[in-house]
N, C-alpha and C positions, 0 to 999 in steps of 0.2 A: 504494500500500500504506500503510495507516495504521500509526503507530508502536505498538509493544506497550505496554500499560499495565503498571504494577507488578503488578496482580492477574494479568494474563495471563502475565507472566514467572514469577511465583510458581507458577502452575498448571502451566506447562510444566516448570519445575524439579522439581516434585513428580512428574510423570509420568516424567521422565528418571531421577530418583533411584530410583523404583520399578522401572523397567526394568533399571537397572544393578544393583539388589539381587538380580536373578535369579541363581541358581546357574549359573555358566558350564559346569560339568561335567554338568549335568542335561539331560534332554530333556523336552519337554512331556509331562505325564501324559496329557492328553486333547487331541485336536484335532477340530474339527468346523466345518462351514459351516452356518449357520442363518439362517432368515428373521427380520428385525428390523423393528420399527415403533416410531416415536416419536409420542407424542400430546401436543399442547399444547392449551390452550383454543382452539377454533375452527380447528385445523389438525392434520392427520395426515401424517406422512412415512413412507412405506413404502420401505425400501431396495430398489433395483432389482435388486441382486445379493445373494446370501447373504453374511453377515458371517463372516469367518474368526475363530474363537475357539481359543485355546490356554490350558491351565492349566499353570502353571509353579510349581515349588517355589522360594520365595525363600530367600535366605541366612539370613533371620531365622527360618526354620522354618515360615512360613505359606505360603499359596498365593495367586497372583495370576492373574486371568483377563485375558489380552491379547486385545483385539478389534481387528481390522484391516478397514477399509472398502475397497471397490474404488475405483479412480480415479474412476469415474463417480459414485459416491455421496459422495465426499469434499466436493465443492463444494456439493452439495445439503444435506449435513449441516451444513456451515459456515454456509450461508445460513439454514437452519432455526434453528440455535442463536443466530445473530445477531438473528433476529426475535423470539426469545422470552427474551431476557435478563430475569432477575427472576421468571420464571414457573416453575412446577413442570411438568416434562415426564415423562410415563411412558414407560419403556423396556420394550418387550415383545419377548420371544423366543418364537417358535412360538405367538403369540397370548396368552401369559401375561405379565402385568406382573411384571418382575423387580426393578425399582428405579424410584423416582420422585423424582429429584433436582431441586433448583432450579437453573436455568441461571444461572451467575454471569457468564459471558462467552462471546463467540463462540469456538467450538472449531474451529480451523483445521487441526488435525492429522488425519491419515488413520487414526489408531488411538487407543485409549485403554486404560487399565488399570482394572479393577474389582477392588478388594482387600478388600471387605467380606465376612466369613465368611458372613453370611446370603445375600448376593447370589450368592456362589460356590456355596453349597449349592443354591440355587434353580436355578441354571444347570446343575448337574452332570448331572441326569437327561437334559436335552436334549443336553448335550455327549456323553454316553455313548451315547444311543439315538436321537438325531435328533428331529425333530418328529413328533408322532403323526399 
């Protein structure tokens, strides 16, 4: 196992802080399992299993989307992000690009938080109605 870099530690701390900011008294607004695909230059990763999504109200009044990968997809996701550090990767749900971030580090965690209002709004229809 390679040691965590300061950037990796900061990224993990941000995710943990975001998760801890969720209101403990609330329940998720919406829950859904959806198909997800990531596309980098010259490689596409299609998740083998649907990704579990939940929208939670945060204590700060906003909303966070929590995405949880299956055990089977965690290692594939980690390897994919490790191969594409520094590249822009599009993240598609139900065949629609929701966000296209630049990968800054290998993501070893089995879940992640999306907290951009634009991203959350784009996901909401799929979360409420499933894939067309």
